[in-house]
Every structure is written in structure tokens, then in C-alpha cells.
C-alpha positions, 0 to 999 in steps of 0.5 A: 686288156686283150687284143684279138685279131682275126685273119683268114677271110677272103673270097672263096668258092662254095664247097671249099674249106676255110680256116679262120684264125684269131690271135690274142695278145695282152692276156692269155686265152687259157681261162677264157671261153673263146667264141666265134660270131658272124654277121651275115648281110641283113642279119643280126650277129650270130654265135656260131661256135664256142670253146670252153676253157675246159676244151669242150666245144659247142656249135649253133644248129645253123652251121650243121656240123660243118664248123670246128672250133679249136684253140691253141693256148700255147700260141694264144690262138683260136681257129674256126675250120669250115669244112664246106662253105655255102653262100649263106656263110658269107659274112663278117666273122668275129672272135670273142673272149669271155671270162672276167671281161669280154673282148672282141676282134674287128672281124674278118670278111668271108665272101662265098661265091657260088 
């Protein structure tokens, strides 16, 4: 069983950067594909960034090159760096691990003020 806990959200000004963290416990993240999802108000949950066990990363077109996903296998932690927040980035951000099973965190709220 893997437990994922996200942190780093809060009320942030538009244009500012933000780093979200996802700490895993119970199992090592090394073989897992690690993903960040978000659910914006009135919208369905959206996959925004994912990082393969090989280290390769991919991003949704909607985030426009502003997001960077990074993992630290030694710290069992995954990060999401957002370089310049927009009001549309407001939402609940979830960490997800997928391999033999899929695990979810409970999310961290990001609210962007303009």
C-alpha cells in the first residue's frame, strides 16, 4: 500500500511561481509512473504532468510549458513546479502513482488571485 500526501498549495498571486510536493510512504516510487492531476472548479479532473520511471516527462497542452514535474526517488517525493500561475490554475491538485496498482493522494488546493 502506498500513501501519498500533497502539500504546497495555498493562496498565490497570479504570475508568481509555486512548487507542490507529494511525499510517498509505504512503497518506493521508483518503479511507478508518477502523475499530477488537477480539478478546476466546474471541470473534470485533468492530467497535467506525468513522469515515467525512466525519468521522461510529459505535459498536457493546456499547461503551456509552465509546469515541470520532477521526482526524487531517494526522498520518495514528486514535485510540480509552476513557473507563472494564472487564474485558470485554481483548483485541487492531486498526486497519483501508477504501476501494478494505482494510488491517489487527497490533494492540495491552489487558489490564484489576479
